[in-house]
C-alpha positions in Angstrom: -54.9 29.3 -58.6 -51.2 28.8 -58.2 -50.7 32.5 -58.4 -53.1 33.3 -55.6 -51.7 30.5 -53.5 -48.2 31.9 -53.9 -49.5 35.4 -53.1 -51.0 34.2 -49.9 -47.9 32.3 -48.9 -45.4 35.0 -49.7 -46.3 37.3 -46.7 -46.1 34.2 -44.4 -42.6 33.4 -45.6 -41.5 37.0 -45.2 -43.0 37.0 -41.7 -41.4 33.7 -40.8 -38.0 35.0 -42.0 -38.4 38.1 -39.9 -39.3 36.0 -36.8 -36.2 33.8 -37.4 -33.9 36.8 -37.8 -35.4 38.3 -34.6 -34.8 35.1 -32.7 -31.2 34.9 -33.9 -30.6 38.4 -32.7 -32.3 37.6 -29.4 -30.1 34.5 -28.9 -27.0 36.4 -29.8 -27.9 39.1 -27.3 -28.5 36.5 -24.6 -25.1 34.8 -25.2 -22.6 36.2 -22.7 -19.5 37.9 -23.9 -16.1 36.4 -23.3 -15.5 39.0 -20.6 -18.7 38.1 -18.9 -17.8 34.4 -19.1 -14.6 35.1 -17.3 -16.5 37.0 -14.6 -19.0 34.1 -14.2 -16.2 31.5 -14.1 -14.5 33.5 -11.3 -17.8 33.6 -9.3 -18.3 29.8 -9.7 -14.6 29.2 -8.8 -15.0 31.1 -5.6 -18.2 29.3 -4.7 -16.6 25.9 -5.5 -13.7 26.6 -3.2 -16.0 27.7 -0.4 -18.1 24.5 -0.8 -15.0 22.3 -0.9 -13.5 23.9 2.3 -16.8 23.4 4.1 -17.3 19.8 3.2 -20.2 20.4 0.8 -18.7 18.2 -1.9 -21.8 17.7 -4.1 -22.2 21.5 -4.4 -18.4 21.8 -5.0 -18.6 19.3 -7.9 -21.4 21.3 -9.5 -19.7 24.6 -9.2 -16.4 23.2 -10.5 -18.3 21.9 -13.5 -19.7 25.3 -14.0 -16.2 26.8 -14.0 -15.2 24.3 -16.8 -18.3 25.2 -18.8 -17.7 28.9 -18.6 -13.9 28.7 -19.1 -13.0 25.4 -20.7 -9.6 26.6 -21.8 -8.5 27.4 -18.2 -7.1 24.8 -15.8 -8.9 26.2 -12.7 -12.2 24.3 -13.1 -10.4 21.0 -13.8 -8.1 21.4 -10.8 -11.1 22.2 -8.5 -13.1 19.3 -9.7 -10.1 16.9 -9.4 -9.3 18.2 -5.9 -12.9 17.5 -4.9 -12.8 14.0 -6.3 -9.5 13.4 -4.4 -11.3 14.4 -1.2 -13.9 11.8 -2.0 -11.3 9.1 -2.8 -12.3 9.0 -6.4 -8.7 9.1 -7.6 -9.2 7.5 -11.0 -11.9 10.0 -11.9 -9.7 12.8 -10.7 -6.9 11.7 -13.0 -9.4 11.5 -15.9 -10.5 15.0 -15.2 -6.9 16.3 -15.2 -6.2 14.5 -18.5 -9.1 16.5 -19.9 -7.2 19.7 -19.1 -4.8 18.7 -21.9 -7.4 17.6 -24.4 -9.9 19.2 -26.7 -10.8 22.8 -26.1 -8.9 22.9 -22.8 -5.5 23.5 -24.5 -2.3 23.2 -22.5 -2.0 23.7 -18.8 0.5 26.2 -17.6 3.5 24.2 -16.5 4.1 26.6 -13.7 0.8 25.8 -12.1 1.8 23.9 -8.9 -1.8 23.2 -8.0 -2.2 21.1 -11.1 0.8 18.9 -10.4 0.1 18.6 -6.6 -3.5 17.6 -7.4 -2.3 15.0 -9.9 0.3 13.7 -7.5 -2.3 13.4 -4.7 -4.5 11.3 -7.1 -1.6 9.1 -8.1 -0.7 8.5 -4.5 -4.3 7.7 -3.7 -4.4 5.2 -6.6 -1.2 3.6 -5.3 0.8 4.8 -8.4 3.8 5.7 -6.4 6.4 5.4 -9.2 4.3 7.7 -11.4 4.1 10.2 -8.6 7.9 10.2 -8.3 8.2 10.6 -12.0 6.1 13.8 -12.0 8.2 15.1 -9.1 11.3 14.5 -11.1 9.9 16.1 -14.2 8.1 19.1 -12.7 9.6 19.4 -9.2 10.7 23.0 -10.0 7.1 24.0 -10.4 6.1 22.7 -6.9 7.0 24.4 -3.6 9.9 22.6 -2.0 8.2 21.5 1.2 5.2 20.2 -0.7 7.5 18.3 -3.1 9.5 16.7 -0.2 6.3 15.6 1.5 4.9 14.1 -1.6 8.2 12.4 -2.4 8.4 10.9 1.1 4.8 9.5 0.8 5.7 7.9 -2.6 8.9 6.4 -1.3 7.0 4.9 1.7 4.4 3.5 -0.6 7.1 1.8 -2.6 8.5 0.3 0.7 11.6 2.5 0.6 11.1 3.4 4.3 14.7 4.6 5.0 14.6 6.9 2.0 11.2 8.2 3.0 12.5 8.9 6.5 15.5 10.8 5.2 13.3 12.9 3.0 11.0 13.7 6.0 14.0 14.6 8.1 15.1 17.0 5.3 11.6 18.5 5.3 11.6 18.9 9.1 15.0 20.6 8.9 13.2 23.3 6.9 10.0 23.3 9.0 10.5 21.5 12.3 6.9 21.7 13.3 5.4 20.6 10.0 2.6 18.4 11.4 2.1 16.4 8.2 5.8 15.5 8.2 5.7 14.4 11.8 2.6 12.3 11.3 4.2 10.7 8.2 7.4 10.0 10.2 5.4 8.4 13.0 3.6 6.2 10.4 6.9 5.2 8.9 8.2 4.4 12.4 5.3 2.1 13.0 5.9 0.4 9.6 9.4 -0.2 10.8 8.2 -1.6 14.1 10.2 1.2 15.8 7.7 1.9 18.7 10.1 4.1 20.6 10.5 6.5 17.7 6.8 6.3 17.0 5.9 7.2 20.6 8.4 10.1 20.6 6.9 11.5 17.4 3.3 11.1 18.8 4.3 13.0 21.9 5.6 15.8 19.6 2.3 15.8 17.7 0.5 16.0 21.1 2.6 19.1 22.0 1.9 20.8 18.7 -1.7 19.7 17.8 -3.2 17.6 20.6 -6.6 17.4 18.8 -5.1 16.3 15.5 -7.3 13.4 14.0 -4.3 11.6 12.7 -2.8 11.5 16.2 -5.8 9.5 17.4 -5.7 7.2 14.4 -2.0 6.5 14.9 -2.6 5.8 18.6 -5.5 3.5 17.6 -3.2 1.7 15.2 -0.7 1.1 17.9 -3.4 -0.1 20.3 -4.7 -2.6 17.8 -1.2 -3.9 17.2 -0.8 -4.3 21.0 -4.2 -6.1 21.2 -5.7 -3.2 23.3 -9.0 -3.0 21.5 -10.7 -1.0 24.2 -8.1 1.8 23.9 -8.3 1.6 20.1 -12.1 1.9 20.2 -11.8 5.1 22.3 -9.3 6.7 20.0 -11.3 5.9 16.9 -14.6 7.1 18.5 -13.0 10.4 19.4 -11.6 10.7 15.9 -15.1 10.0 14.5 -16.6 12.8 16.6 -13.8 15.1 15.7 -14.2 14.8 11.9 -15.6 17.9 10.2 -19.1 17.7 8.8 -19.5 16.6 5.2 -22.4 15.9 2.9 -21.0 12.5 1.9 -18.8 9.8 3.3 -15.1 10.7 3.0 -12.3 8.1 2.8 -11.0 9.0 6.2 -14.5 8.6 7.8 -14.9 5.3 6.0 -11.5 4.1 7.3 -12.5 5.0 10.9 -15.9 3.4 10.6 -14.4 0.2 9.2 -11.7 0.1 11.9 -14.3 0.7 14.6 -16.5 -2.1 13.3 -13.5 -4.5 13.3 -12.4 -3.5 16.8 -16.0 -4.0 18.1 -16.2 -7.5 16.5 -12.9 -8.4 18.1 -14.4 -7.5 21.5 -17.4 -9.7 20.8 -19.8 -6.8 20.2 -20.9 -7.7 16.7 -24.4 -6.0 17.1 -22.7 -2.7 17.8 -20.4 -3.2 14.8 -23.4 -3.6 12.6 -24.3 0.0 13.1 -21.1 1.1 11.4 -21.1 -1.6 8.7 -24.6 -0.4 7.8 -23.4 3.1 7.3 -20.7 1.9 5.0 -23.2 -0.3 3.1 -25.5 2.6 2.6 -22.7 4.8 1.4 -21.5 2.1 -1.1 -24.6 0.4 -2.2 -23.9 -3.0 -3.7 -20.4 -3.2 -2.5 -20.9 -6.1 -0.2 -23.0 -7.9 -2.7 -20.3 -7.5 -5.4 -17.6 -8.6 -3.0 -19.6 -11.7 -2.1 -20.2 -12.6 -5.8 -16.5 -12.1 -6.4 -15.6 -14.4 -3.5 -18.0 -17.0 -4.9 -16.2 -16.8 -8.3 -12.8 -17.1 -6.6 -14.0 -20.3 -4.8 -15.2 -21.7 -8.1 -11.9 -20.9 -9.7 -9.9 -22.5 -7.0 -12.0 -25.7 -7.3 -11.3 -25.7 -11.0 -14.8 -24.9 -12.1 -13.7 -22.4 -14.7 -16.8 -22.3 -16.8 -19.0 -21.5 -13.8 -16.5 -19.0 -12.4 -16.4 -17.3 -15.8 -20.2 -17.0 -15.9 -20.2 -15.5 -12.4 -17.5 -13.0 -13.3 -19.1 -11.9 -16.6 -22.4 -11.2 -14.8 -20.5 -9.3 -12.1 -18.7 -7.2 -14.6 -21.8 -6.4 -16.5 -23.2 -4.8 -13.3 -19.9 -3.5 -12.0 -17.7 -2.8 -15.0 -14.9 -1.1 -12.9 -14.4 -4.1 -10.6 -10.7 -4.6 -11.5 -10.1 -7.7 -9.5 -13.0 -9.5 -11.2 -11.7 -8.4 -14.6 -8.2 -9.7 -13.9 -9.6 -13.1 -12.7 -11.7 -13.3 -15.8 -8.7 -12.7 -18.0 -6.7 -15.4 -16.1 -9.6 -17.8 -16.8 -9.7 -16.8 -20.5 -5.9 -17.3 -20.7 -6.2 -20.8 -19.1 -8.9 -21.7 -21.5 -6.8 -20.7 -24.5 -8.7 -17.6 -25.4 -5.6 -15.5 -25.6 -7.1 -12.6 -27.6 -10.0 -12.0 -25.2 -7.7 -12.3 -22.2 -5.3 -9.7 -23.8 -8.2 -7.4 -24.5 -9.5 -7.8 -20.9 -6.1 -7.1 -19.4 -5.5 -4.1 -21.6 -8.9 -2.6 -20.7 -8.7 -3.1 -17.0 -5.2 -3.6 -15.7 -2.7 -1.0 -14.8 0.6 -2.8 -14.6 1.8 -0.4 -11.9 -1.0 -1.6 -9.6 -1.0 -5.3 -10.0 0.9 -8.3 -8.7 4.3 -8.6 -10.6 3.2 -11.9 -12.2 0.0 -10.4 -13.6 2.1 -7.5 -14.8 4.5 -9.9 -16.5 1.6 -11.6 -18.3 0.2 -8.2 -19.3 3.6 -7.2 -20.7 3.9 -10.4 -22.7 0.5 -9.8 -24.3 1.6 -6.4 -25.4 4.8 -7.7 -27.0 2.8 -10.1 -29.2 
């Protein structure tokens, strides 16, 4: 009986083994060669750049991820994905992507790749990490084209409030390229920060001569009008800028800025119903944002009234739904600290606080925890 059973099963096992071997060969045959992977990565890279340049950010993200999948040891995919995230204002995610270029199978990025450093600097500037941006410029400035490096340095200095140094850097840049529109716009912005309206107006006139339809020209004029209380003029400039924005498949930071400013200008003119149109667009683009902000404001009110336990409950619920809400995390850590729960407060700060981005006093508390 056993002999017959074995005899019947033997051909089945042989057949199964043959099928498995055939499948393995089939899979191996379907797996693209390294050369083919490089070709496919190049195709995806070209498509990602085309999508990025045309404002099709969702498609650009997918294609950049395809580049990473096909060529994980090359920097191109990571840079493209980070550049796309920068365009969307997702600077923290951009920095995380660039960190991946140094980790795991990605290996080491070519230090002569200026695109990598410029993309990282842009993300740092967007995050408000101006000192870190300056540090990269100091360490890797030789890998970056001089004009790009000067422009980035000026923006970082301005972000740190070193306006005279920023102005001097921009003058140096314009000495090399007198009609560099980005440099002139930055100079005008610095002049406004210094309340130097005469200089700002002169620079705006220069922008008008070179690029009369430049969006930043309209935004700067709107900023000046708002400062002067001329809300009707600001509304016109912002409306024109909104119309002029290139098409995109999602809300960009610049468009969000214009919409927010327009809503504010309309409210100041007593036209709240019209402002609601723009605030709804923002609410749809950032679902839950207003709700989260309202919950945070309620927690702050409870905290200010000394109702720490209630504020703590509100903040914990808020963070469970929005774990990246840094302000809520900081306030929760402060409450934990006041209640004597030093270990939890330290963990909360270490997880959520970047000392470069917080109020000096919070940074001091954060540093004191790390010294314990």
